[in-house]
PLY file of the C-alpha trace (Angstrom):
ply
format ascii 1.0
element vertex 161
property float x
property float y
property float z
element edge 160
property int vertex1
property int vertex2
end_header
18.85 10.72 -22.93
18.64 14.23 -25.19
18.00 15.33 -28.36
18.00 18.39 -30.78
14.83 18.84 -32.10
15.92 18.82 -35.90
17.34 15.76 -35.31
14.54 14.15 -32.96
12.44 14.84 -36.25
14.52 13.41 -38.70
14.91 10.23 -36.69
10.70 10.03 -36.56
10.89 10.57 -40.48
13.03 7.92 -41.43
11.80 5.42 -38.72
7.77 5.90 -40.25
8.87 6.29 -43.74
11.13 2.77 -43.67
9.06 1.06 -41.00
5.78 -0.41 -39.92
5.65 1.04 -35.89
4.23 -1.23 -33.55
1.07 0.35 -32.80
0.00 1.36 -36.39
-1.36 -0.20 -39.78
1.16 -0.62 -42.65
0.26 -1.22 -46.45
3.37 -2.78 -49.11
2.45 -1.27 -51.94
3.72 -3.82 -54.70
5.48 -1.48 -56.84
7.83 -0.27 -54.21
9.68 -1.82 -51.30
8.44 1.39 -49.16
6.48 0.31 -46.13
4.96 2.90 -43.91
1.81 3.98 -42.15
-1.86 4.78 -43.61
-3.85 5.28 -40.68
-5.71 7.98 -41.99
-5.50 7.40 -45.83
-7.57 5.14 -47.76
-7.97 4.44 -51.35
-11.79 4.60 -52.59
-13.16 4.63 -56.14
-9.33 5.41 -57.11
-9.50 8.34 -55.63
-7.17 8.41 -51.98
-8.67 10.10 -49.31
-6.47 11.12 -46.80
-6.85 12.73 -43.12
-10.25 10.13 -43.12
-11.76 8.62 -39.89
-11.62 11.05 -36.97
-9.18 12.91 -37.59
-9.38 16.29 -35.66
-6.05 17.86 -35.79
-4.25 18.73 -38.84
-1.84 16.74 -40.33
1.17 16.18 -42.95
0.93 13.36 -45.52
3.55 12.32 -47.32
3.05 11.12 -51.41
5.03 8.84 -53.37
4.70 8.37 -56.88
5.56 4.83 -57.65
5.14 4.61 -61.42
7.15 4.51 -64.29
5.15 7.64 -65.25
4.90 11.35 -64.64
1.73 11.78 -62.65
-0.88 15.03 -61.96
-2.80 14.41 -58.62
-6.09 17.23 -58.13
-8.49 18.10 -55.16
-11.43 18.92 -57.08
-12.65 21.96 -54.63
-16.30 22.60 -53.65
-15.69 25.83 -52.35
-17.48 28.37 -54.81
-15.20 29.72 -57.01
-11.93 28.23 -56.01
-10.09 25.93 -58.84
-8.96 23.49 -57.00
-5.59 21.39 -55.98
-3.41 19.93 -58.77
0.35 19.13 -58.60
2.38 16.93 -61.11
4.73 14.42 -59.62
7.47 12.46 -61.96
7.67 8.88 -61.39
9.80 7.87 -57.84
9.23 11.36 -57.09
7.44 13.16 -53.64
5.06 15.90 -52.56
4.05 16.86 -49.13
1.05 18.36 -47.93
-0.95 19.41 -44.53
-4.76 19.30 -44.44
-6.73 21.10 -42.07
-9.57 19.30 -43.29
-11.01 16.01 -43.38
-11.83 13.20 -46.14
-9.93 15.09 -48.50
-10.02 13.34 -52.36
-7.55 13.33 -54.67
-7.89 12.00 -58.07
-4.85 10.81 -60.47
-4.48 11.30 -64.32
-1.83 10.83 -66.49
-0.09 13.63 -68.33
-3.41 14.19 -70.97
-5.33 13.98 -67.89
-7.05 10.57 -67.94
-7.91 9.23 -65.29
-5.77 6.62 -63.45
-6.58 4.70 -60.40
-4.47 6.21 -57.37
-4.44 2.25 -55.90
-1.31 1.59 -57.99
0.50 4.58 -58.81
0.65 6.46 -55.60
1.45 5.36 -51.87
0.69 7.52 -48.64
1.88 8.25 -45.83
0.96 10.17 -43.04
3.46 11.56 -40.06
3.18 9.85 -36.80
4.62 13.20 -35.28
4.31 16.12 -37.22
5.83 19.23 -36.72
3.33 21.47 -34.47
0.70 22.65 -37.10
-2.04 25.05 -35.75
-5.72 24.42 -36.94
-5.64 27.75 -38.25
-2.41 27.15 -40.40
-4.71 25.57 -43.65
-4.27 22.95 -46.09
-1.68 23.43 -48.84
1.39 21.41 -50.33
4.63 21.67 -48.62
6.73 20.30 -50.62
5.95 19.17 -55.04
7.84 16.88 -56.72
11.06 16.48 -55.18
13.43 13.49 -54.69
12.76 12.13 -50.74
15.37 14.30 -49.72
14.63 17.58 -50.61
11.41 16.64 -48.65
13.01 15.46 -45.50
14.77 19.23 -46.01
11.51 20.86 -46.55
9.87 19.10 -43.46
12.98 19.74 -41.55
12.78 23.05 -41.99
9.01 23.59 -41.20
9.82 21.70 -38.14
12.28 24.43 -37.32
9.98 27.92 -38.13
0 1
1 2
2 3
3 4
4 5
5 6
6 7
7 8
8 9
9 10
10 11
11 12
12 13
13 14
14 15
15 16
16 17
17 18
18 19
19 20
20 21
21 22
22 23
23 24
24 25
25 26
26 27
27 28
28 29
29 30
30 31
31 32
32 33
33 34
34 35
35 36
36 37
37 38
38 39
39 40
40 41
41 42
42 43
43 44
44 45
45 46
46 47
47 48
48 49
49 50
50 51
51 52
52 53
53 54
54 55
55 56
56 57
57 58
58 59
59 60
60 61
61 62
62 63
63 64
64 65
65 66
66 67
67 68
68 69
69 70
70 71
71 72
72 73
73 74
74 75
75 76
76 77
77 78
78 79
79 80
80 81
81 82
82 83
83 84
84 85
85 86
86 87
87 88
88 89
89 90
90 91
91 92
92 93
93 94
94 95
95 96
96 97
97 98
98 99
99 100
100 101
101 102
102 103
103 104
104 105
105 106
106 107
107 108
108 109
109 110
110 111
111 112
112 113
113 114
114 115
115 116
116 117
117 118
118 119
119 120
120 121
121 122
122 123
123 124
124 125
125 126
126 127
127 128
128 129
129 130
130 131
131 132
132 133
133 134
134 135
135 136
136 137
137 138
138 139
139 140
140 141
141 142
142 143
143 144
144 145
145 146
146 147
147 148
148 149
149 150
150 151
151 152
152 153
153 154
154 155
155 156
156 157
157 158
158 159
159 160
């Protein structure tokens, strides 16, 4: 059976977003019906840590705001004058991030920047078969505050590039 690259990628994306996969660990957020693999994501001290463990290759993560409020997520950078990372996600919206860094810590806050526990409001899934990424490509937001359909479109386009 022969698959075109875009349709194969979308099939893999849908499978990863809506199933647990035989070899992947999965978590079920109590505020969402979504199940997804989180083998390289974990919660620690109210933060979400992405690209954990012995991850050596770049990775793409999809983040889902499962709360009923707009949240801010931020990564404070320790790289000199860098201002860090900050992005808002509306309720039930999604963002996607490409990471070449490991142990990338994200903090959550409300719209008044009061710290929140990410465990109860944010769900993270790592793509099992992401588009080809060069290790020198860097870390950056691929999509911010989008519907799932819009995030899929962005990921599909990045796979075709």
